C-alpha positions in Angstrom: -22.5 9.0 22.6 -23.2 5.8 20.8 -20.5 3.7 19.2 -19.6 4.7 15.7 -21.3 2.3 13.0 -19.3 1.6 10.0 -22.4 0.7 7.9 -24.6 3.6 8.6 -23.1 6.8 9.3 -24.4 8.9 12.4 -26.8 6.3 13.2 -28.2 5.4 16.6 -28.6 1.6 15.7 -25.6 -0.4 16.8 -23.4 -2.1 14.2 -24.6 -5.8 15.8 -28.4 -4.7 15.1 -27.5 -3.5 11.6 -25.8 -6.8 10.9 -28.8 -8.5 12.3 -30.8 -6.5 9.5 -28.7 -7.2 6.8 -28.8 -11.0 7.3 -32.7 -11.0 7.5 -32.5 -9.2 4.3 -30.1 -11.4 3.1 -32.5 -14.4 3.7 -35.2 -12.4 1.8 -37.6 -11.7 4.6 -39.9 -8.4 4.2 -39.8 -5.2 5.8 -42.4 -6.3 8.2 -41.0 -9.5 9.2 -37.5 -7.6 9.9 -38.8 -5.2 12.0 -40.8 -8.1 14.0 -37.4 -9.9 14.5 -35.3 -7.2 15.2 -37.3 -5.1 17.2 -36.7 -2.1 15.0 -39.4 0.4 14.0 -41.0 -0.2 10.7 -39.8 3.0 9.0 -36.6 2.8 10.5 -36.5 -0.8 8.5 -38.0 0.6 5.4 -35.4 3.4 5.4 -32.4 1.3 5.7 -33.9 -1.5 3.1 -34.5 1.4 0.9 -30.7 2.7 1.1 -29.6 -1.1 1.0 -31.4 -1.4 -2.6 -30.1 1.7 -3.7 -26.4 0.7 -3.2 -27.2 -2.6 -4.8 -28.7 -0.8 -7.9 -25.4 1.0 -8.4 -23.4 -2.3 -8.0 -25.7 -3.8 -10.8 -24.7 -0.8 -13.1 -20.9 -1.7 -12.6 -21.6 -5.4 -13.4 -23.6 -5.4 -16.5 -22.3 -8.0 -19.1 -20.4 -6.6 -22.1 -18.8 -9.4 -24.0 -19.3 -13.3 -24.7 -22.7 -15.0 -26.0 -25.3 -12.1 -25.1 -28.9 -13.1 -24.8 -31.4 -10.0 -25.3 -35.2 -9.5 -24.7 -37.9 -7.7 -23.0 -40.6 -8.6 -20.7 -43.5 -6.7 -19.0 -44.4 -6.2 -15.5 -47.6 -5.2 -14.0 -51.3 -6.7 -14.0 -51.6 -9.6 -16.1 -54.2 -8.5 -18.4 -55.4 -4.9 -19.6 -59.0 -5.2 -21.0 -58.6 -4.6 -24.8 -54.9 -4.4 -24.8 -52.4 -6.7 -26.4 -49.1 -7.0 -27.4 -45.8 -5.6 -27.0 -46.4 -2.3 -25.4 -49.5 -3.0 -23.5 -50.7 0.0 -22.0 -50.4 0.1 -17.8 -47.3 -2.3 -17.8 -43.9 -1.6 -16.9 -41.5 -2.6 -19.8 -38.1 -3.9 -18.8 -35.3 -4.6 -21.4 -32.7 -7.1 -20.3 -29.3 -8.7 -21.2 -28.0 -12.2 -20.2 -24.5 -12.9 -20.7 -24.4 -16.7 -20.7 -22.8 -18.2 -17.9 -22.6 -15.1 -16.2 -24.8 -12.5 -15.1 -28.0 -10.4 -16.2 -28.5 -6.7 -16.6 -31.9 -4.9 -16.8 -33.0 -1.5 -17.6 -36.6 -0.1 -17.7 -37.2 1.4 -21.1 -40.4 3.7 -22.4 -40.9 1.6 -25.4 -39.6 -1.5 -27.6 -38.6 0.6 -30.6 -35.2 -0.5 -32.4 -34.0 3.0 -31.4 -34.2 2.2 -27.6 -33.2 -1.2 -27.5 -30.4 -1.0 -30.0 -29.3 2.0 -27.9 -28.6 0.2 -25.0 -27.3 -3.0 -26.9 -24.6 -0.9 -28.5 -23.8 0.8 -24.9 -23.5 -2.2 -23.0 -22.3 -4.9 -25.6 -19.2 -5.4 -27.1 -19.3 -5.7 -31.0 -17.5 -9.2 -30.9 -20.1 -10.6 -28.7 -22.5 -13.1 -30.2 -26.1 -12.0 -29.7 -29.0 -14.2 -29.6 -32.5 -12.8 -29.7 -36.2 -13.6 -30.9 -37.8 -12.5 -33.8 -38.8 -8.8 -32.7 -38.2 -6.5 -35.5 -36.4 -3.8 -33.3 -33.6 -6.4 -33.5 -33.4 -6.3 -37.1 -30.2 -4.2 -38.4 -27.7 -5.1 -35.3 -25.4 -6.3 -38.1 -25.3 -3.0 -39.7 -24.2 -1.7 -35.9 -21.3 -4.1 -36.4 -22.4 -7.2 -34.7 -21.6 -9.9 -37.0 -22.9 -12.7 -35.2 -26.6 -12.6 -34.3 -29.0 -15.3 -34.3 -32.7 -15.5 -34.1 -35.3 -18.0 -32.7 -38.8 -17.1 -34.2 -41.1 -17.4 -31.4 -43.9 -16.4 -33.6 -43.4 -19.9 -35.6 -43.4 -21.8 -32.2 -39.6 -22.0 -32.5 -38.0 -21.6 -29.2 -34.6 -23.0 -29.8 -32.5 -24.2 -32.6 -29.3 -26.3 -31.6 -27.3 -23.1 -29.7 -29.5 -20.3 -30.4 -32.3 -19.6 -27.8 -32.7 -17.0 -25.2 -33.8 -19.4 -22.1 -31.5 -17.7 -19.8 -32.8 -14.3 -19.8 -36.3 -15.8 -19.8 -35.5 -18.0 -16.8 -34.7 -14.6 -15.0 -37.8 -13.1 -16.2 -39.8 -16.0 -14.5 -37.6 -15.4 -11.1 -38.3 -11.7 -11.1 -42.0 -12.1 -11.6 -42.5 -14.9 -9.0 -40.4 -13.0 -6.6 -42.1 -9.5 -6.8 -45.7 -10.7 -7.1 -45.4 -11.0 -3.2 -45.3 -7.4 -2.7 -48.5 -7.2 -4.2 -48.2 -4.5 -6.4 -45.0 -2.0 -6.5 -45.0 1.9 -6.9 -43.3 3.3 -9.9 -40.7 5.2 -8.1 -39.7 2.1 -6.1 -39.7 -0.8 -8.7 -36.5 -0.1 -10.4 -34.7 -0.7 -6.7 -36.8 -4.0 -6.5 -36.0 -4.8 -10.0 -32.4 -4.4 -9.3 -32.6 -6.4 -6.1 -33.8 -9.0 -8.1 -30.8 -9.0 -10.4 -28.5 -8.5 -7.8 -29.7 -11.7 -6.3 -29.7 -13.7 -9.3 -26.5 -12.6 -10.2 -25.1 -13.9 -6.8 -27.0 -16.8 -6.4 -24.9 -19.5 -4.5 -22.7 -16.7 -2.8 -22.9 -15.3 0.6 -25.7 -12.5 0.2 -25.0 -11.3 3.9 -21.3 -10.7 3.4 -21.6 -9.4 -0.2 -24.3 -6.8 1.2 -22.0 -5.7 4.0 -19.0 -5.5 2.2 -21.1 -3.0 -0.2 -22.2 -0.9 2.9 -18.8 -0.8 4.3 -17.6 0.6 0.9 -20.6 3.0 0.6 -22.1 3.4 4.1 -25.8 4.7 4.3 -26.3 8.2 5.8 
């Protein structure tokens, strides 16, 4: 009978092999590279890595920013250009809304549209009323004061304004750049897996400078794969 694996329940894979896989995941090798180095089957690696991403996504939900100086913005992931379609809500792209707590962490959520009702529902549910909100001039951010947010500052990108003293959304835009650069190497992601890949980007961004290997092992000890 194989020894118990506290990271993957009822697994034939040893803990040592699991730790090796997690270490390679932490340094951001893809599934093919992990399979080659570990000698594990590619499908097995894909299954384990998918499980890790699911656990990471759950952790990200619990870590979402709630107070302080918060930048809000939305971005579009997918083909660079859809012929004949321009502007917010461009067809064929995945819309992601983000909150970034300055000097803290980012939180992302896939949304169906950039309407006022959609974006403000997330803001109201995730951001403390005492927070200072920074946004661009998109009309969906109109009326945040009426929701109880007394401090809302805006930069008007449409007027080539990108920063006014303390008002900017450079933090969340930095995350968008990081996520898009990282995800492009996957050469297209299926819709049902995009959210987990996005949350992995969020997790890596939020914990940059930390030991991701130990963090992931801790997550798996607390919530093992099955």
